[in-house]
N, C-alpha and C positions, 0 to 999 in steps of 0.2 A: 585217627589223631584228633585230639580235642583242639578247639580253636585257640586256646591259650598257648598251645605249643607251636603254633604256626608263626614263628618270629620272622620279621621282615626287616631288611636293611634298605634304606633309601639313600643312594648316592646322587650328588648333584641335585639335592632335594628341593632347592628353591624354597617357596613358601609352603609346599606340602600337598599340591594337588594330587599327585600320584599316590601318596600315602593315604590320603582321605579315601580315595576310591578303593584301594586295596583293603583298608580297614573296614569299609562298608561291605566288602566281599567276605570278611571274616579273618583276615590276617592281623597280626599285632605289630604295629610299628615299634621297633626295638632299638635301632641304632641309625643315626642320621649324620650325613656329611654334607656340609654346604659351606662355600667359601665366603659368601657375602653375609656379614653379621646381621644386617637389617632383615634379610630374608629369613635367616635362622630365628630371629626374634619373633617373627610372625609364626613360624612353625612351633616354637616353644610356647607361645601364648595360647595356641589352640590344642596343645597336647600336654600330657602329664608325665613325660619321661624324666628320669633323673639327669642331672647335668652331665654326668660322666657317660651318658649315652649319646652325646652330641660331640662331633668333631668339627669345629668351625675353622676351616683352613684348607690347604691344598691336599688333594687326595694322594699325591705323590709322597708328601710328608707323612700322611696317615699310614701309607703302606710301609714306610721305613720304621714307624713307631708301633706297628700292628701288635707286637707282643704285649704292649700295655693293655690291650683290649681283648686279649685272648679268651678271658672268662666270659665277657659280654658276647663275643662273637662265636660262641660255641653253639652248635646245633641250630644253625640258621636255616630256615625253610626256603626263604625267597630273598634274592638280592635284585633290586631294581635300580635303573639309572639311565640317564640320557647324556652320555659324555659329549661335550662339544668337539667337533671335528673340523677345525678351521682349515685343515689341509685337504679336506674332502673335495673331490671334483670328479665327475664322470669322465671328463676329458683328460684327467691326470693319469699318465701312464706309470708314474712311480707308485709302488705299493704303499698303501695307507700306513702300514706299520713302520715304514722307514721315513715318513715325513715328520720332522721335528715338531710341526704345529699340531700333531695329533697325540701329544704326550698324555693328554687326559684319557683318550681312548685306550692307550696302552696301559695306563694306570688302572682303568676299569677291569681290563683283562687280568692284570696282576692281582687285583683285589679278589676276583672270582677264584683264581688259582689258590690263593691263601685261605680264604674263608670256606670254599667248597660247599656252597649251598645246594639244596636239593633242586631248586628251580632258579632260573634267572630270567629277567626281562630287560632288554635294551630297547630304548625308545630314541628315535632320531628323525632327521629330515627324510622325506619320502624318496629323494633321489638315491639314498643309500641302497635301495633295492637293486640298483644297477651294479653295485659292487658286492653283492651278496656272496658270490662264489669266493671272492677274495677275503671277505669277512669270515666266512666259515673256515678258511684255511688259517686265518689269524687265531681264531678261537681254538682250533685244533692244536696249533703250535703251543698255546698256553695251557690248555686243559686236557690234551690227549684224546683218547678214544672213549672216555667215560660218559661224556655228554652227547646228547642228540639235540639238534636245533633246527628250527625253520623260521621263516620270516614272511611277513606280508605287509602291504600298505593298507592300513585301516582308515576309513573315513568316519570321523566323529559323528557326522550327521546321520549315519546309518544306525546309530545307537541312541537316538533321542536328542543329542547335543545340538543346540540351535545355531550352529555355525559351520562354515565350510572349512574344515581342517583335516588334512591328510598327513598321517605319520607312519614312518617305518617302525614296525614292532617285531622284534626278534625274541623268541621264547626258546629256552633250553632247559633240559632236565637230565638227571642221572638216575631216574627210576625205570629206564627202559621203555618209556612211553613214546610212541610215535608222535612227534610234534604236530603233524598235520591233523591229528585227532583233536588236539587242543584248539587249533584254529577252527575246526568244524564246529566245536562247541561255542566259540565266539560268534560265528556266523548265525547260529541258531537264535541268538539274542537280538537280532536286528529288529528295529521298529522305526516308525516314521518319526522324523524330528519335530520338535516344537519350533514355532516361528517367533519372530521378534515381539509381536504383540503379546504373546504368552509370557515372555520374559518381563516386559515393561508394565504389565497389567497392575494397576493399583499403586504404583510407586509415586511419591510426591513430585509435583512439578518443580523444576529448578530453573533458575536464570543465571546468566553469567555474572561473575564478579565484575564490578565496575572500577575497582581500584587495583592497578597492577602491583604485584609484589606483596599483597596482603593475604598470604596463603593461610595465615592462622585465623583469619576472620571466619566466623561461623554465624549463620542466621537463617531465617526461614526462606530467604531469597535464594541463596547459593548453597545451602545445605549444611549438614553437620557430620562430624566423625561418628557420633553415636547419638541416637535420640529414641525416645519411646515411640513405638509404632505398632499398628495392628495390620498385619498383612491380609490381603485377599487370598484365601487358601484355595486357589484353583488347581487344576491338574498339574501344572508345571510346579507350583509350590510344593506339592507332595512328591513330585519326581525328584527334586533336589533336597528336600527336607524330611521326607518320610512323614511320620505322624507327629513330629515335634511341633509345639506351638511356640513360635518365636515372637517376642514382643519388643525387640530392639532392632532398629535399622542402623546398620554400620556402613561407614565409608560411602555414603551417598552425598557427595559434594561436587559442585561444579567449579571450574577454574575461570581465570580471567580470559576474556576474548576482546579484541579491539573492535571498533565500530564496523570496519570493513568486513571482517569475518562474520559478525552478527548479521549484517545485511545479506551476505552470501548464504548463510544458514537459513535465513527467512525466505529468500527468493527461490532457492532450489526446490524442485518437487522431489518426492520420494523416487529414488533410483537415478537422480540427476548427478552428474559429475562436473568437473572443471570445464568441459566442453559445452555445457548447456547454454543455449542462447540467452536465458534469463539473467545471466551474471557476466556476460562478456564485457559490458561497459565498466565494470569494477574489478574484473579478474586480473590479478597479478600474473607475472610470468607469461605474458601473451606470446612472446616470441618462442616460447618452449612448451606450448600447450600439449603438443603430442607426447612430450616426456612426462608432463605433470598432469595428465588427464584425471588421475585419481588423487591429486592434491586435495580436492574436496569431493566428498561423496556423501549423499544423504541416504541413510538406510531405509529399507522398506518393511512396513509392518507385517505384511503377509508372506515374507520370505525369511530364510535363515540369514544370519549375519555373515559378513565377510570374516576372514580369520582374525581373531583377536591377537595382536602382537604387542611386544614391548615398546614399539614406536609411540604408543599412546602416552608414554611418559613425557614426550615432547609436545605433542598436540593431538587433538581428537578430530581434526578436520576431515579425516577419511571415515569417521564414525559419527556422523551427524545424526542426532536423534530424529526419528521420522516425523515427530509432531511438535517438537520444541526447538527453539533457536539456540542450540548448544550441542556440545559433544556428549557422548555417553559418560555417565558417572562411573567411578571405580566399582560401585556395587552392581550397576547394570552389566558392566564387563565381566564381573565375577559370576553373575547369574548365567551369562552366556557360556562361561567356562564350567558351569554347573556346580560351583561351590555352594555348600549350604549357606543359608542366610545368616547363621550365627557364627560364621567363620570371619573373624575380624583381622584386618591387615594393619600391621604396625609400620612406623616410619613416616616419611613425608608423603603427601598426596601423589607426587610424581612417582615415588617408589611403589605406591600401591599399584599403579598402572603397570610398572615394569614387572612386578612380581606376578600379577595376574596374567600378563601377556606371555610370560615365559613358562607358565604352568602347563601340565598335562590336564586336559579336561577330566574332571573328577569321574563323570559317568563313563567315559571311555576306559579309564583305569579300572573302574568297577567291573565292567564286562570281561576284561582280561583276567582280573582276579577271580571272578565267578567261574570262568572256564577252567582255570588252573585248579580251583578248589574241588571241582568234580573228580579230579584224579587223586585227591588227598583223602 
């Protein structure tokens, strides 16, 4: 099969991290479903799909209107998605399929039943592995005996991604391929991770905004949405960008921080958290330090980053830059998620953080795509 024939659908697509990785592996992003318009605007800005290849809205409604997209959704090779499962709990004795909070999970199964792709990938929280036998039964109830599937918890750091991130990955196919063989191909692609200093190398120094609420302010001190820039093309640069020469720096902006937080950022050593003696005289929440020990954390240059999450939209106190008195910028967080440097995020600055934190690391998606591609 030629690569142009390997059409991919991305459900719950967010800003497109999974799609970019699969595209790098040789799949063609073809149809996108995302409920948040701002996230989808980022996806659209970085891709060239026609407007009728996007469905911005609830996947349940999409399933009801699926006949309108029958021509577009013909001959799909791969469907990917990470349906939120609010009712998931390893302690919950009720079957997942019967929990009303898991209607998006059921909608994902229904979409697979209708579209009938050759392969599918489901990505989710690592705890889902404890429910895998139940999940297999759910998939069998919707898809019958035609598909084979298996799952594993993959650690992004095992594939070069400079962060501690573990995700449940389920892969299924109707080609008669034993899924364990696909995971064996994934494991062959393991490599040492980059560390934080590789990610931050050469990026301009930033300082905190000093006026609260001035989110549109852009300058040399706190950064720009976009500015001309010459990257230092180290090994990490080529890992996320390939051989592209990128001359614009996107989304490298700092936010406002109050004086107390800036003092905490300055005093903490790398690896220090809210319990560190250097900040106890100015530390808030003293009566609850055992609960808030990670309220502040300064990252370490020679280690991988902690998991990038959407909480960064509220503050970056758990992601303090190792050498500067500030939190990580959205661009730095995007690099940790292995987005290419020319991937531009749209919307507000807080939205940039939420999009990046919710994304699948691009290079983790790529190794999954590379492994599947070997069987096509």
